[in-house]
N, C-alpha and C positions, 0 to 999 in steps of 0.2 A: 679739561678744565682743571686747573691747579686749586688746592686748598684755599689759597688766598683769595682766590676769585669767586670760589662758589659762595652763594647766599648762606647767612646763618638761619639755622632752624627755628632759633629764638625769636619770639615776637613779642614786643611790650605790649601789655594792654591798654596802656596809656600813651598821650602824646608827650613825648620828652622836652619838646621844645614850647608847649603851650604855657602861658602866664598862669600864675595862681598855686593851688594845691592839688596835686593829683596823686591818689594812693592806687596802686594795682599790683601788677604782676609781671614778671618775665616768664612766658609760657613755652616751655619746650617740651614738644612732643614724646612721649615716651610709651611704647606700646608694652604691656606687660600681661602677665596672666590673670590679673584682677581687673585691669581696664584695658581692652584692646586698642581702643583709641585716646589712651589717657596721656597726661601731660604732668612734668613737673614744673609747679608753680612757685617762682622765687619772687618773694614779696619786695616791692619797690616804691618809693615815695620820690617824687620831685616837688620842689618848692621854689618857685620862680617869681621875683619882684622886678626890680627896675634894672637898669643896666648895670653889668658887672660881670666878675669872673665866675666861674664855675667850680664847685667843689664836688668831688666824688668821695663819698664816706662810706666805708664798707666794715662789715664784721662777718664772723660765721665762716671766714675762708676755711678755718677747721671746726668742725662741729661740735667739739666739747670745750670751745672756749666762748665765755659768757658774758665778759664786761662790755665788748663791742656790741653785741645784740641788744643787751640791757640798755646802754646808753643811746643807741639808734632808733630803737621801737621806740622809746620816750621821746627822742628828737623829732621823729616823724609825726607823732602825735601833737607836738606843741608848737614847731615852727610855722610861723605865718608868712605870707608873701611881704607882708607890710613891714616886716623886721629885715628883710632880705634884699640886697642890692646885688643883681645876679641870680645864680641858680644853686640849688643843693641837690644833688642826686643821692639819696640814701638807701643803701642795701643792706640791711641788717645781718642778712644770712646768706652770704655769697653761695656756699654750697649747702642749699636747703636741704637735701636729701640726708647729709651727715648731721646737719642741725636737729633735724627731727628725730633721727635717731640716736642723737647724743654720742656720736663717734667722731673720731678725727677725719677719718676718710669716708667716702659714699658708700652706703649698703648696697647700693645699685651695682658699681662696678669696681668698688674698692679703691675708687681714684682718690688720690691727694691732690685737691684743686691747687695747692700752692707748690706743687711740682708738675703741673700740667700745663704751664703757660708755654707758649702763646696759645696753645689749642689748636683744634680742627673742627671745623664746621662738619666733617664727615667721620668724627672720632667717636669715642665713647660719650657718655652722658657728661661727665666731668669736662673732657676735652672739648666738648661742645659750648659749656659754660664758660670755660677759659678763653674761648674763641671769641664768643660774644663780648665780654668784657675788653678784650685785645682790640678788636675791631670796631666796636660800636659806643662803648661807654668811656674808656679812657681818652680817646682821642677828643671828647667833648671837654675834659677836664683841664684846669688850670693848676689844681693841686690835688692831691689824693692822700687821703688818711684810712689806713687800713688797720684795724684793731686785732691785736693777737694777745693771748695769754699762754699759759703753760699747758692747758688742757689736763688731762687725767694723768699725766706721767711726768710733768716738770712743776717746778715753782719758782717765780722770779722775784727779785726786788722790783717793785713797779717802775717801769722805764718807759720814756718815748725814745725814738732811736732813727738814725739815718746811717747810710752808708759812706764809705770813702768813694767819690765818682772821679773819672777822668777830667769830667768838666768842672772845674773848680768853683767857676760861678754858680753853675747848678748845685754844688755841693753846699755852697754858702747858704743858698737859698732853703735847702732842706734843713740845714742844722738851725737856721733862722726860725722856721716852723717848728722844729723840735723844742727849741727856746720857749716859743709862744704856747706850747702845750702845756707846760709848768708841771710834768710829772715829777715825783720826788727824786728821780735820777733820769738824767739824759744820756743816752750810750751811742757811742761811735761803734757800730755793730759789725760785726764779722760773722760771716755764714760759713758753716760746714760745706755747704755745697749750693750754690746760688743759681744751678741749672734748672730751668722750669718754673722759677718763682715769680709771682706776681710783682714782687718787688723790682727785679731785674727787667721784666718787661716794661714795667711804668718808668722807670729811669732811663731806659735806652731810648724812650720817646721824648726824653727832655723835661718830663714834668717834675714838679716839686712833690716829693713823696715823703711821707712820715708813717712809720709803723711803730707797734708798742708791743711790750711784754709786761702785762699788768696783773701778775699774780698766777694762780695756776690750782692745780689739785681737782680739776674737774669741776669747779664751783667759781662763785665769785662773792665777794663780801661787800658790805656797804661802803667801806674805804675805797676799794678799787671800784666800783661802779660809780662813785663821786668823782674819782680821779678821771674816769673815762668822760663823765657827762661835762666837767669843767673843762676837760682837755678838747673837746670836740668844739665846744663853743669859743674857745680860745683861739683854736686854729682858724674857725670861720671869722673872728674879729681880724686876726692877723692878716687873713687875706682880704680884708675890707668887705666881705660879705655881710657880716654883722657890725652895726655899729659900736663904738667904743674901741678901748685898748683891752689886751688881753688881760685876765687876772693876774697880778703879780703872783710868783711862787717861787721857794727856795728849792732849788735843784742842783743835786751834785752831779758833775759831767765825769762819766765813766768812758774808758776804752778799753778795746779788746785787741792789743797790738800783734798778737801772734796765735797761732793754733794751738800753743801751750797752755792757752787760757781754758780750753776743753779737757776734760778728764773723762775717760770712758772705763766702766766695768770691765774687768779682766775675767772674772769668775761669777759664778751665780750665787745668790744667798741673800741673807737679811742685812741691809745696809743701817750703820749705826752712825749719823753724822756727829762729829766733833764740833762742829760750828753752825751756827744758824747764818739764816740770809742776813746780809749787810754787815757780818762781823769782819773784822781784818783778817787776812791770811798771810803767812809768809810762805816764800817759794821753799819747797821741802817739807813744810808741816803737814802733819797727819790732818787731814779734813774728814775720812770717812774711814769705817772698818766695815768690811763684807766678811759676815759670819757664814761658814757653812751650815746648812740645815739638816743635812741627812743624818748628823750625829752630833753627840756632845763631846767635848774635850779635843776638839781641833781648833786651832790658833785662827783668828781672821786674819784676811788679807787688809793690810794698811794701804790705803790710797793716798798719795800725798799731791800738794799743789805742785804744778810746775812752774807755775807763775804767780807772783805775788798780788795782793790787790785786796779786794773784799769778796765775799761768796756772793756772787750775782744770780747765781741759778743751782738748784738742786733736783735731784731725781725724786718723783713722788709717785706711787707710795713706797712702802719699806722693803719690797722683793725686787731685786734685780736681776738682769741676764748679761751674759757677755755682750759689750757692744752697747749696751744702755750708755746715754750720756750719763754720766754719774753727778758731776757738777762743773760750773763754770766759775773762773775768776775774772775780775775786772779791775783794772787800776784806775783810780781817782787821779783826775787831770783837771788842768785849767779849761775852762770852754773855749771853744773855737772861735 
């Protein structure tokens, strides 16, 4: 039996197809020292009304990113079937073990869920979660919104994003949903490595996919939570699942045209930024200094922008190691 033909060990405790509101869990058996017949219980809510499309909205793909969970636990509590034409599947914390621990990766197997797709039904706990989404939840959806922010080690200008895709009609649908989200910034996003990402799996199924980066630093502000709440409602309106039009919002369109947008730390030390998020940066300009911390009197290493634009992301907190993503620049463009 191949992995693709094996049944998933994940079992929903609610009927995903039933009308009305259902609150429950995705139960994944996990035998461990403190619970021989234990389970990982991932919260899920399904709200189904009349005829219409299905939206899958997710947060907590990384466990230390909080805007998505804050918006989606709130949505699960407030959304009624009378307001819905179609169905909304809400999973506020996809990688629930990581979310409960406040860590990017799972404390069970150190799995990074967003590098584990399409997953395996006979793999690690994280791979089993990825497999269930790939084979059982994403196929139900017409549109997928997956919330991210910078977690404990990055901070971003708040943006919604989609990717350049081979299918230009699909790409256009994705960017239309990004525009509807209405974040302060909208990004044509470039990934350092897209292998194993939820994004890639969803896009390869031909779905409309929107992701975000809404701040970071291992916390969430009132502003970024408000952006997430308004954004998910706007995407559901755009999809025709909620009535009305998306709330209009000014959004600057950003592009990441090359890998030169990423700058990585080359030495360990204390980083002192010369630019704040959203500020303009010129090619060759010093954006950060890395100070050696073992002794005084040593000159810092100047880290310069390889590509002009604005400072779209920066390392968080203040100490860096070689190889850390230090900062990201993005160019301001016309909307697609």
